[in-house]
N, C-alpha and C positions, 0 to 999 in steps of 0.2 A: 823766172826772172817776168819777167810784162810785157816784155819784146816778146816774148813766146805766145806771149796770146792772144789769139787772131779777133778776141773783142776789145779790147784792151784797143787795137789797130786801128783796124775802123773804128772804133769813138773817138779816139787818137786822130782819124783823118779827120773824120767829120766833123771835129770841134772847131779846129784847125781853117779848115773849107769855110763853115761860116765865118770865124773871124775875118778872114781873109776879103771874105764876097759883101760880109757886114761894116769893112771897113774900107770899097771901093762901094759901097755904092754911099756914105757916108760925102768921101770924099766930093763923089760929082754931086754933089749939096741935094742930095732929093733922100725929101725927111719923110725915110718911111722904111723900119724893119724887116730880117727878111720874111719872119714868121705872120708881117701884117704882109708882104707880099704875097707872097704864100695862102692866108683869107685869098685875096685879093682874086686870084689866078683860077682859085676854087669856085670861088659866087659869078666871077667872070664865064666859066665855064661851065655852071651849072646851077645857075640862081633861082632854083627851085625847091635845091635841100635845106633840109633844117640847123638851127645851128650844134645839135649831138652828130648830128652827116658831116659838116664841113671840120667838124674838131677832132672826125674820127678818118679824115680826110690828109688833116696837116697834121692830126699826130700829136694835135696838145688831150690837155683836158679842157668841159666845157668851160668851166673858170676863166683859162687864161681866153679861148676864144670869143666868150662872152664879153670882155675884156678889150681884146683888140678888135669885134666889131662895134660897142660903146666908142674910140677911139679916133675908128675907119669912118664913123659918119658925124661926130663931132670934127672933125677935120677933111671932111666934105666929099669924099673920097667913095663913102658909101649912099646909096638912098634907102631909106626903109620905104614900100609902099603898099600901104593898107589894102587886103583880100577884100573883095568886097563882098565874099562871103561870110569872110569872121573879119568884127572888125579888130577883136582880142587880140589877130594877129598878120603881118605883115611877111612882106619876100623883100628878102634884100637885092636890090641892085648896083652895078656900078656905076657911079657919076660919067661926066663927062671930064671933070676934074683926075676919079680913078681913073681913067682909059690913059688920061696925056700923061697922066702919071708909072703906069704900067708900059706904055710906050717911053720912057725918060732910061724907066729900068734898064731895060729887056738889052740896050746896048754890055752894059754891065754884066748882068746876066750869062752873054753869052762869052763874053773877054773871063769872068772868074773861072766860068768850067774848062774856058780854054788854056788857062792858066793849070788849073785844079788837073788837067787832061796828059797837058805835057808828055809827052813822050809815051804814050800808049796809043795802042793803034787801034782797027775799029775790032777788027780781030781782036788784041784783049779784052775790048769793054763786051765780045758777042760773047767770050768763056767767063767774065766778069758777073753780068747781068741774071745769066738763070742759076747760075750759086749764091750770085746772092736774092735771090728771088727763094732757092730754095731753102735756104740759113729761118728765112720769113716763114715762109710755110711750116718749116717745123717747129719754131714756134707757136705761129696760130695755132697746129694742131694736139700740141701741147698742154696748152690752156695754161694750167697753173702746170709749176715744174713738184714732180717727185724727184725729192735726195734721191742718188744711190739710183732711180730706179734707165735708167742713163747710159751705156758707154758712149764717148767723148772719144771715135777714133783716132788724136793724135795725146801729143804726150799732153799735152796742154793742161794747165789744172782748169776746172768751171769753176762760171765767172754766174 
């Protein structure tokens, strides 16, 4: 039964969260997707990253991030500042309009998180975070999975 598979439940929860979150951003009249918001936030926090590094941080492939960056540049939410020592490359910066958009989205993001986490205590979250990080670390350490090489410690089927 799918409901007994933890990864099914995780995927179901995150997909429903993203659907709700995007609908609330749209209702607020802000013309940005969740993924575009993530890219803007990453660039705002780390303006020296390559597109590859941005893609890694937002868990997207490079082609998708390149398309998002192109759209964000076209929308005026990002600007590309040529690097003085290499005219072929540029550094991405969040524009003033991009900063206004991030500011406008922030209360919606906080509300979305509040809705999604309703009924969970700080203690619940403190227990959940290291568990999720452990799953992530296990998957990173495993690299490419080898079928049958690891027993899952539950009655769930492998995904």
